[in-house]
C-alpha positions as CSV (number, residue, x, y, z in Angstrom):
1,M,8.5,10.9,5.2
2,S,8.8,14.3,6.9
3,S,7.8,14.9,10.5
4,V,4.2,15.5,11.4
5,N,2.6,17.5,14.1
6,W,1.0,15.4,16.8
7,S,-1.2,16.2,19.7
8,R,-0.6,15.1,23.3
9,D,-2.7,12.0,22.6
10,D,-0.5,11.1,19.6
11,H,2.7,10.1,21.3
12,P,5.8,8.8,19.4
13,L,5.4,5.0,18.8
14,F,9.1,4.4,18.2
15,K,12.0,6.5,19.1
16,M,15.7,5.9,18.4
17,G,18.0,8.9,18.9
18,N,16.7,11.7,16.7
19,F,14.6,9.3,14.6
20,T,10.9,9.2,15.7
21,V,7.9,7.5,14.3
22,T,4.6,8.7,15.6
23,R,1.4,6.7,15.6
24,A,0.1,8.8,12.7
25,Q,3.1,7.9,10.7
26,F,3.0,4.3,11.7
27,K,-0.6,4.1,10.5
28,Y,0.4,5.6,7.1
29,I,3.2,3.0,6.8
30,T,0.8,0.2,7.7
31,F,-1.8,1.2,5.0
32,T,1.0,1.6,2.5
33,I,2.1,-2.0,3.2
34,I,-1.5,-3.2,2.9
35,G,-1.7,-1.4,-0.4
36,V,1.3,-3.3,-1.6
37,S,-0.3,-6.6,-0.6
38,L,-3.6,-5.7,-2.4
39,L,-1.9,-5.5,-5.8
40,W,1.0,-8.0,-5.4
41,P,-1.2,-11.1,-6.2
42,W,-2.3,-9.7,-9.5
43,N,1.3,-8.9,-10.4
44,C,2.4,-12.4,-9.3
45,F,0.1,-14.0,-11.8
46,L,1.1,-11.6,-14.6
47,S,4.7,-12.1,-13.9
48,A,4.4,-15.8,-13.9
49,S,3.1,-15.9,-17.5
50,A,6.4,-16.9,-18.9
51,Y,6.8,-19.7,-16.4
52,Y,3.4,-21.1,-17.1
53,G,4.1,-20.8,-20.9
54,E,6.9,-23.3,-20.2
55,R,4.8,-25.3,-17.8
56,F,2.1,-25.9,-20.4
57,V,4.5,-26.3,-23.4
58,G,3.0,-29.8,-23.8
59,S,-0.5,-28.3,-24.1
60,P,-0.2,-25.3,-26.5
61,S,-3.9,-24.4,-26.1
62,L,-3.5,-23.9,-22.3
63,A,-0.2,-22.0,-22.7
64,K,-1.9,-19.7,-25.2
65,T,-5.0,-19.0,-23.0
66,Y,-3.4,-18.7,-19.6
67,S,-3.1,-14.9,-19.5
68,S,-6.6,-14.2,-21.0
69,T,-8.3,-16.8,-18.7
70,M,-6.5,-15.6,-15.6
71,M,-7.6,-12.0,-16.3
72,T,-11.2,-13.1,-17.1
73,V,-11.5,-15.2,-14.0
74,S,-10.0,-12.5,-11.8
75,T,-11.9,-9.6,-13.1
76,I,-15.3,-11.4,-13.2
77,T,-14.7,-12.7,-9.7
78,S,-13.7,-9.2,-8.4
79,L,-16.8,-7.6,-9.9
80,I,-19.3,-10.1,-8.6
81,Y,-17.8,-10.4,-5.1
82,N,-17.1,-6.7,-4.7
83,Y,-20.8,-6.1,-5.5
84,Y,-21.8,-8.6,-2.9
85,L,-19.5,-7.1,-0.2
86,S,-20.8,-3.6,-1.1
87,Q,-24.3,-4.8,-0.2
88,A,-23.3,-6.7,3.0
89,Q,-23.0,-3.6,5.0
90,T,-25.0,-3.7,8.3
91,G,-22.8,-5.0,11.1
92,A,-19.9,-5.5,8.7
93,N,-16.6,-5.7,10.6
94,Y,-14.2,-4.1,8.1
95,H,-11.1,-4.7,10.3
96,R,-11.9,-8.5,10.2
97,R,-12.4,-8.4,6.5
98,V,-8.9,-7.0,6.0
99,N,-7.4,-9.6,8.2
100,L,-9.4,-12.5,6.5
101,G,-8.5,-11.3,3.0
102,L,-4.8,-11.0,3.8
103,G,-4.7,-14.3,5.7
104,I,-6.3,-16.2,2.7
105,T,-3.9,-14.4,0.3
106,A,-0.9,-15.6,2.4
107,A,-2.1,-19.2,2.4
108,I,-2.9,-19.3,-1.3
109,F,0.5,-17.9,-2.3
110,C,2.3,-20.2,0.0
111,L,0.5,-23.1,-1.8
112,M,1.4,-21.5,-5.2
113,A,5.0,-21.2,-4.2
114,F,5.3,-25.0,-3.5
115,S,3.5,-25.8,-6.7
116,C,6.6,-24.5,-8.5
117,V,9.1,-26.7,-6.8
118,L,7.3,-29.9,-5.6
119,E,7.4,-32.9,-7.8
120,I,3.7,-33.8,-7.0
121,F,2.7,-30.6,-8.8
122,L,5.4,-30.6,-11.5
123,A,4.3,-34.0,-12.6
124,M,0.6,-33.2,-12.5
125,N,-1.6,-33.5,-15.6
126,D,-1.6,-30.2,-17.5
127,T,-5.3,-29.9,-17.6
128,V,-5.8,-30.8,-13.9
129,F,-3.0,-28.3,-12.9
130,F,-4.5,-25.5,-15.1
131,F,-8.0,-25.8,-13.5
132,G,-6.3,-25.9,-10.1
133,L,-4.4,-22.8,-11.0
134,M,-7.5,-21.0,-12.1
135,T,-9.2,-22.0,-8.8
136,M,-6.3,-20.3,-7.0
137,V,-6.7,-17.2,-9.1
138,L,-10.4,-17.2,-8.2
139,V,-9.8,-17.6,-4.5
140,S,-7.0,-15.0,-4.5
141,A,-9.3,-12.5,-6.3
142,A,-12.0,-13.1,-3.7
143,A,-9.4,-12.6,-0.9
144,T,-8.2,-9.4,-2.4
145,C,-11.8,-8.1,-2.6
146,L,-12.2,-8.8,1.1
147,A,-9.0,-7.0,2.1
148,Q,-9.6,-4.1,-0.4
149,N,-13.2,-3.6,0.8
150,G,-12.3,-3.5,4.4
151,T,-9.2,-1.3,3.8
152,M,-11.1,1.4,1.8
153,A,-13.9,1.5,4.4
154,L,-11.3,2.1,7.2
155,V,-9.3,4.7,5.4
156,N,-12.4,6.6,4.3
157,V,-13.1,7.1,8.0
158,L,-9.5,7.6,9.0
159,G,-8.8,10.4,6.6
160,S,-7.7,11.0,3.1
161,I,-3.9,10.7,3.9
162,Y,-4.4,7.1,4.7
163,A,-6.2,6.5,1.4
164,N,-3.1,8.0,-0.2
165,G,-1.0,5.5,1.7
166,V,-3.0,2.6,0.1
167,M,-2.7,4.0,-3.3
168,V,1.0,4.6,-3.0
169,G,1.5,1.0,-1.8
170,Q,-0.3,-0.3,-4.8
171,A,1.9,1.7,-7.1
172,I,5.0,0.3,-5.4
173,A,3.7,-3.2,-6.0
174,G,3.5,-2.2,-9.6
175,V,7.1,-1.1,-9.9
176,L,8.7,-4.2,-8.3
177,P,8.0,-6.9,-11.0
178,S,9.5,-4.8,-13.8
179,V,12.6,-4.1,-11.7
180,A,12.9,-7.8,-10.9
181,L,12.5,-8.8,-14.5
182,I,15.1,-6.4,-15.8
183,A,17.5,-7.5,-13.1
184,S,17.0,-11.2,-13.8
185,L,17.6,-10.6,-17.6
186,L,20.7,-8.6,-16.9
187,I,22.1,-11.2,-14.6
188,V,20.9,-14.5,-16.1
189,G,20.0,-13.4,-19.7
190,E,17.3,-14.7,-21.9
191,T,16.3,-18.4,-21.6
192,K,15.4,-20.4,-24.6
193,T,12.4,-22.8,-24.4
194,E,12.6,-26.1,-26.3
195,G,9.5,-27.3,-28.1
196,K,9.2,-30.3,-25.7
197,R,7.9,-30.7,-22.2
198,N,10.7,-30.1,-19.7
199,V,9.2,-28.9,-16.5
200,E,11.7,-27.9,-13.9
201,S,11.6,-26.3,-10.4
202,N,11.4,-22.5,-10.5
203,F,13.0,-21.2,-7.3
204,G,12.7,-17.6,-8.6
205,L,9.0,-17.8,-8.8
206,F,8.9,-19.7,-5.5
207,L,10.6,-16.8,-3.8
208,Y,8.3,-14.3,-5.5
209,Y,5.2,-16.1,-4.3
210,I,6.6,-16.6,-0.8
211,T,7.3,-12.8,-0.7
212,A,3.6,-12.2,-1.5
213,S,2.7,-14.3,1.5
214,L,5.1,-12.5,3.7
215,V,3.9,-9.1,2.6
216,S,0.3,-10.1,3.5
217,L,1.4,-11.3,6.9
218,V,3.4,-8.2,7.6
219,G,0.3,-6.1,6.7
220,M,-1.8,-8.2,9.2
221,G,0.8,-7.8,11.9
222,L,1.1,-4.0,11.5
223,L,-2.7,-3.6,11.4
224,Y,-2.8,-5.6,14.7
225,I,-0.4,-3.2,16.3
226,V,-2.4,-0.2,15.1
227,A,-5.7,-1.7,16.4
228,K,-4.3,-3.1,19.7
229,K,-5.6,-1.9,23.1
230,G,-4.4,1.7,23.7
231,D,-4.2,2.6,20.1
232,N,-7.4,1.2,18.7
233,E,-9.2,4.4,17.7
234,Y,-9.4,5.6,14.2
235,R,-9.4,9.2,13.8
236,A,-8.5,11.5,10.9
237,L,-5.0,13.0,11.2
238,E,-6.3,16.5,10.5
239,D,-8.6,16.3,13.5
240,A,-5.7,16.5,15.9
241,R,-5.4,19.4,18.4
242,D,-2.3,21.0,19.8
243,E,-1.7,21.5,23.5
244,N,-3.7,24.7,23.4
245,G,-6.7,23.0,21.9
246,D,-6.3,24.6,18.5
247,H,-6.9,22.6,15.4
248,I,-3.7,21.4,13.5
249,G,-3.5,19.7,10.1
250,V,-1.2,16.8,10.0
251,G,-0.2,14.3,7.4
252,I,3.0,13.3,5.6
253,G,3.9,16.9,6.3
254,D,2.1,19.9,7.8
255,G,-1.0,21.1,6.1
256,D,-4.7,20.3,5.4
257,V,-5.2,16.9,3.8
258,G,-8.9,16.7,3.9
259,G,-11.2,14.0,5.3
260,S,-12.8,13.6,8.7
261,G,-13.2,11.0,11.5
262,E,-14.7,10.5,14.9
263,Y,-12.2,10.4,17.8
264,G,-12.4,7.4,20.1
265,E,-14.2,4.9,17.7
266,E,-12.7,1.4,17.6
267,L,-11.0,0.2,14.5
268,D,-13.1,-3.0,14.4
269,V,-16.5,-1.5,15.2
270,G,-19.3,-2.7,12.8
271,Q,-21.2,-0.6,10.4
272,S,-24.5,0.4,12.2
273,R,-26.8,1.0,9.2
274,H,-27.2,0.0,5.5
275,V,-26.5,2.9,3.0
276,P,-28.4,2.3,-0.3
277,F,-26.6,2.4,-3.6
278,H,-28.7,5.3,-4.9
279,V,-27.6,7.4,-1.8
280,L,-24.0,6.9,-2.5
281,W,-24.5,7.4,-6.3
282,S,-26.1,10.7,-5.7
283,K,-23.0,11.9,-3.9
284,L,-20.2,10.1,-5.6
285,K,-21.4,9.6,-9.2
286,Y,-18.7,11.7,-10.7
287,L,-15.9,10.2,-8.6
288,V,-16.8,6.6,-9.4
289,S,-17.3,7.5,-13.1
290,T,-13.7,8.9,-12.9
291,I,-12.5,5.6,-11.4
292,V,-14.1,3.6,-14.2
293,T,-12.9,5.9,-17.0
294,T,-9.4,6.1,-15.5
295,F,-8.8,2.3,-15.4
296,A,-10.6,1.6,-18.6
297,V,-8.3,4.0,-20.4
298,T,-5.2,2.9,-18.5
299,L,-5.5,-0.8,-19.5
300,V,-4.6,0.0,-23.1
301,F,-1.1,0.8,-21.8
302,P,0.0,-2.9,-21.6
303,V,-1.0,-3.3,-25.3
304,F,1.4,-0.6,-26.4
305,A,4.1,-1.4,-23.8
306,S,4.3,-5.0,-25.0
307,N,4.3,-4.2,-28.7
308,V,6.1,-0.9,-29.4
309,Q,9.8,-1.5,-30.0
310,S,12.7,0.8,-29.7
311,V,13.5,2.7,-32.9
312,H,17.2,1.7,-32.2
313,E,16.4,-2.0,-32.2
314,G,19.5,-3.9,-33.1
315,S,21.9,-1.1,-32.0
316,G,22.7,-2.7,-28.7
317,W,21.4,-5.0,-26.0
318,V,19.8,-2.1,-24.2
319,F,17.4,-1.6,-27.1
320,K,16.5,-5.3,-27.4
321,K,12.8,-6.0,-26.9
322,A,13.5,-8.3,-23.9
323,I,15.0,-5.3,-22.0
324,F,13.1,-2.4,-23.6
325,V,9.6,-3.7,-22.8
326,P,10.1,-4.2,-19.0
327,F,11.9,-0.9,-19.0
328,I,8.8,0.8,-20.4
329,Y,6.7,-0.9,-17.7
330,F,9.2,0.5,-15.2
331,V,8.8,4.0,-16.6
332,W,5.1,3.9,-16.6
333,N,5.0,2.6,-13.0
334,M,7.4,5.3,-11.8
335,G,5.1,7.9,-13.3
336,D,2.2,6.2,-11.5
337,V,4.1,6.1,-8.2
338,L,5.1,9.8,-8.5
339,G,1.5,10.9,-9.3
340,R,0.2,9.1,-6.2
341,I,2.9,10.4,-3.9
342,L,2.5,14.0,-5.0
343,C,-1.2,13.9,-4.3
344,G,-0.5,13.2,-0.7
345,T,1.9,16.0,-0.1
346,P,0.6,19.0,2.0
347,G,-1.3,21.5,-0.1
348,S,-0.7,19.5,-3.2
349,R,-1.8,21.1,-6.5
350,L,-2.0,17.7,-8.0
351,L,-4.8,16.6,-5.7
352,I,-8.0,17.4,-7.6
353,R,-11.0,17.7,-5.3
354,N,-13.6,18.8,-7.8
355,Q,-15.6,15.8,-9.0
356,K,-16.5,17.1,-12.4
357,V,-13.0,18.3,-13.2
358,L,-11.7,14.9,-12.2
359,L,-14.1,13.1,-14.6
360,L,-13.3,15.5,-17.4
361,Y,-9.5,14.9,-16.9
362,S,-10.0,11.1,-16.9
363,V,-11.9,11.2,-20.2
364,L,-9.3,13.5,-21.8
365,R,-6.7,10.9,-21.2
366,I,-8.1,9.0,-24.2
367,V,-5.9,11.3,-26.3
368,Y,-3.0,9.1,-25.4
369,V,-4.2,6.3,-27.7
370,P,-3.6,8.2,-30.9
371,L,-0.4,9.6,-29.5
372,F,0.9,6.1,-28.9
373,L,0.1,5.3,-32.5
374,T,2.7,7.8,-33.6
375,C,5.4,5.6,-32.0
376,N,7.1,2.4,-33.4
377,V,4.0,0.2,-33.2
378,H,4.8,-1.3,-36.6
379,P,8.5,-1.5,-37.0
380,E,8.3,-2.7,-40.6
381,K,6.4,0.5,-41.5
382,G,8.4,2.9,-39.3
383,A,7.2,5.4,-36.7
384,L,5.6,8.8,-37.3
385,F,7.9,10.2,-34.6
386,A,11.1,8.0,-34.7
387,S,12.2,8.9,-31.1
388,D,12.4,6.7,-28.1
389,I,12.5,9.8,-25.9
390,W,9.0,10.8,-27.2
391,Y,7.7,7.4,-26.5
392,I,9.2,7.2,-23.0
393,M,7.8,10.7,-22.1
394,L,4.3,9.6,-23.3
395,Q,4.5,6.5,-21.1
396,F,5.8,8.4,-18.1
397,T,3.1,11.1,-18.3
398,F,0.4,8.5,-19.0
399,G,1.4,6.7,-15.7
400,L,1.6,10.1,-13.9
401,S,-1.9,11.0,-15.0
402,N,-3.2,7.6,-13.9
403,G,-1.7,8.0,-10.4
404,Q,-3.1,11.5,-10.1
405,C,-6.6,10.6,-11.3
406,C,-7.2,7.4,-9.3
407,T,-5.5,8.7,-6.1
408,S,-7.5,12.0,-6.2
409,A,-10.7,10.1,-6.7
410,F,-10.1,7.8,-3.7
411,M,-8.7,10.4,-1.4
412,V,-11.7,12.8,-1.6
413,V,-14.4,10.2,-1.2
414,G,-14.7,11.0,2.5
415,D,-15.2,14.7,1.7
416,H,-18.5,13.9,0.0
417,C,-20.0,11.6,2.7
418,D,-22.0,12.9,5.7
419,D,-21.1,10.3,8.4
420,D,-19.0,7.3,9.1
421,D,-21.6,4.8,7.9
422,E,-21.6,6.4,4.5
423,K,-17.8,6.5,4.5
424,E,-17.6,2.8,5.3
425,A,-20.2,1.9,2.7
426,A,-18.4,4.0,0.2
427,G,-15.4,1.7,0.5
428,G,-17.4,-1.1,-1.1
429,F,-19.2,1.2,-3.5
430,T,-16.0,2.5,-5.0
431,T,-14.4,-1.0,-5.3
432,V,-17.3,-2.2,-7.3
433,F,-16.7,0.5,-9.9
434,L,-13.0,-0.1,-9.7
435,S,-13.6,-3.7,-10.7
436,F,-16.0,-2.6,-13.5
437,G,-13.4,-0.2,-14.8
438,L,-10.8,-3.0,-14.9
439,A,-13.2,-5.4,-16.7
440,L,-14.1,-2.6,-19.2
441,G,-10.5,-1.8,-19.7
442,S,-9.6,-5.5,-20.4
443,V,-12.2,-5.6,-23.1
444,A,-11.0,-2.2,-24.6
445,S,-7.5,-3.5,-24.7
446,Y,-8.6,-6.3,-27.1
447,V,-10.1,-3.7,-29.4
448,V,-7.0,-1.5,-29.3
449,A,-4.8,-4.6,-29.9
450,M,-6.9,-5.4,-33.1
451,M,-6.3,-1.9,-34.3
């Protein structure tokens, strides 16, 4: 992170030799960590699919329906609860919502961690454990809604660069599982599952779940430091003034990053008035339509990532499906990370502010579906373009376009709102459409899978 300009009111928070972290930078780091914690629970449940497949080996129907049931429970819960939170505006304390959501997430994943190693859980009846697991998924989804609703409300007022921090954090959380899976396969190798019940402790998953709890607690701790007395105002970075009183734009680097904020307001102040949906829709309809379209199209990516094989399958261990699939997930997520980071750089040309252009761009991404069909989807028939490089480039640019679209949409929300109440309400408003886009995308993925 490059140095930022800071006013006389924005003193360095940490200083060690030539290394300095200002309050502005510290806030960016805080919201990046919170962004990681928002997506980590979802990745935990997805990454645990293989373990639960073994856990329910004695109940094939439960093993087969785990992933689809988990996604259904999570997406429906998120859609309903996000809508409720978006309406519960007047007097809403968004700072408290973030803390409550992260706190519940930490508790849930601590319990989930011990469910992988304690005999009382390992010996539990499959059906009872399955329903308990889905309950944890439901509560985790609700907790994520609370944290996400509060986070987006805060960053909409703070300024667009903080929204970028949240989006970058979520992308980082997407990269980690594929890296961990590749590393475990390279170190341990593939495991063979016997056709009998043999439930054993899984300390790898235990550590993964515990890490989810720790990340949430770290996010809470950093937010407490940001909001503590003496540093409890939220203000946009670009509202800073230099010593002569002239306006300066600050962010990850120098330059205008957009957004606005009111100097001196407390981070935990409640929203003063209710902003109706139709008011927000009139101002943000193209942005939220972009969010829905982006995620609906993006969720076809796992269908191809899980099924397209290397054209060099059998030519070496690197091209084996067990390695090639997580590698493709890694490639896509790296593109996603890069797209999100570049949107936050000063004067970025990747940051799209025009709502209509954003929506058109998100719709045009549908062209990736027929392009993916040119790859090695059906190995027995062969690929139209027998090239792994072609497929890897498609996945990377697909991830890059996802990061660019969703980050641009969330970063410019504050630009289209007139006051802080609208910006805070827009946090819940946009997350409703995010949930709807994910739900729509999960349905679309089934259609593409049948194709």
